C-alpha positions as CSV (number, residue, x, y, z in Angstrom):
1,X,-2.4,3.4,-2.9
2,X,-2.7,-0.4,-3.1
3,X,-6.3,-0.1,-4.3
4,X,-5.2,2.3,-7.0
5,X,-2.5,0.1,-8.6
6,X,-4.9,-2.9,-8.5
7,X,-7.5,-0.8,-10.2
8,X,-5.0,0.1,-12.9
9,X,-4.3,-3.6,-13.5
10,X,-8.1,-4.3,-13.8
11,X,-8.7,-1.3,-16.1
12,X,-5.8,-2.3,-18.4
13,X,-7.0,-5.8,-18.8
14,X,-10.7,-5.3,-18.9
15,X,-10.5,-2.6,-21.5
16,X,-7.9,-4.6,-23.5
17,X,-5.4,-1.7,-23.2
18,X,-2.6,-4.1,-22.4
19,X,-2.2,-7.9,-21.9
20,X,-2.7,-9.0,-18.3
21,X,1.0,-10.0,-18.0
22,X,2.1,-6.5,-18.8
23,X,-0.3,-5.1,-16.3
24,X,1.3,-7.5,-13.7
25,X,4.8,-6.4,-14.7
26,X,3.9,-2.7,-14.2
27,X,2.2,-3.5,-10.9
28,X,5.3,-5.6,-9.8
29,X,7.5,-2.6,-10.6
30,X,5.3,-0.3,-8.6
31,X,5.4,-2.7,-5.6
32,X,9.1,-3.2,-5.9
33,X,9.8,0.6,-5.9
34,X,7.6,1.2,-2.9
35,X,9.1,-1.6,-0.8
36,X,6.4,-4.2,-1.0
37,X,8.4,-7.2,-2.2
38,X,5.7,-9.8,-1.4
39,X,3.3,-8.0,-3.7
40,X,6.0,-7.6,-6.4
41,X,6.8,-11.3,-6.3
42,X,3.1,-12.1,-6.6
43,X,2.7,-9.9,-9.7
44,X,6.0,-10.9,-11.3
45,X,5.0,-14.5,-10.9
46,X,1.9,-13.8,-13.1
47,X,4.2,-13.0,-16.1
48,X,4.3,-15.9,-18.6
49,X,7.5,-17.9,-19.1
50,X,8.1,-16.6,-22.6
51,X,8.1,-13.0,-21.2
52,X,10.3,-13.6,-18.2
53,X,13.1,-11.6,-19.8
54,X,11.1,-8.5,-19.1
55,X,11.0,-9.3,-15.4
56,X,14.8,-9.8,-15.2
57,X,15.5,-6.6,-17.2
58,X,13.1,-4.8,-14.9
59,X,14.8,-6.1,-11.7
60,X,18.4,-5.4,-12.7
61,X,18.4,-1.7,-11.8
62,X,17.7,-2.7,-8.1
63,X,20.8,-4.9,-7.9
64,X,23.8,-3.3,-6.3
65,X,27.1,-4.6,-7.5
66,X,27.9,-4.4,-11.2
67,X,28.7,-8.1,-11.5
68,X,25.4,-9.1,-10.0
69,X,23.6,-6.9,-12.5
70,X,25.5,-8.4,-15.3
71,X,24.7,-11.9,-14.1
72,X,21.0,-11.0,-14.0
73,X,21.1,-9.6,-17.5
74,X,22.7,-12.7,-18.8
75,X,19.8,-14.6,-17.5
76,X,17.4,-12.2,-19.3
77,X,19.4,-12.7,-22.5
78,X,19.1,-16.5,-22.2
79,X,15.3,-16.1,-22.0
80,X,15.1,-13.9,-25.1
81,X,18.3,-12.9,-27.0
82,X,16.4,-10.7,-29.5
83,X,14.8,-8.3,-26.9
84,X,16.3,-4.8,-27.7
85,X,16.0,-3.5,-24.1
86,X,17.9,-6.5,-22.7
87,X,20.7,-6.2,-25.3
88,X,20.9,-2.4,-24.8
89,X,21.1,-2.8,-21.0
90,X,23.7,-5.5,-21.0
91,X,25.8,-3.6,-23.5
92,X,25.7,-0.6,-21.2
93,X,26.6,-2.7,-18.2
94,X,29.6,-4.3,-20.1
95,X,30.8,-0.8,-21.1
96,X,30.5,0.4,-17.5
97,X,32.5,-2.6,-16.2
98,X,35.2,-1.9,-18.7
99,X,35.3,1.8,-17.7
100,X,35.5,0.8,-14.0
101,X,38.4,-1.5,-14.7
102,X,40.2,1.2,-16.7
103,X,39.7,3.7,-13.9
104,X,41.0,1.3,-11.3
105,X,44.1,0.6,-13.4
106,X,44.6,4.4,-13.9
107,X,44.3,5.0,-10.2
108,X,46.8,2.2,-9.5
109,X,49.3,3.6,-12.0
110,X,49.1,7.1,-10.3
111,X,49.5,5.7,-6.8
């Protein structure tokens, strides 16, 4: 399968279907999902500085605890505070955190 994702990257860039950084972002996501972190890091490192928010937004769903996910999204927001996906994602995480706090308080009141 490694050859296949590398061929996708080449095809996307050679045929000008996507910028090379986007092809690397997609490949990094593939590697991350299939447990090849070294390859993911290599591809993610190819994403230019001005597009790093996409990498952080992409990584946040693999982070376990809610507070860690929020911290990662705050980094993404500092990279580009106008990116709709980052703002949508951090809003959902904030709402989830509030819901978890409310549920914990309700359970404490019952017990």
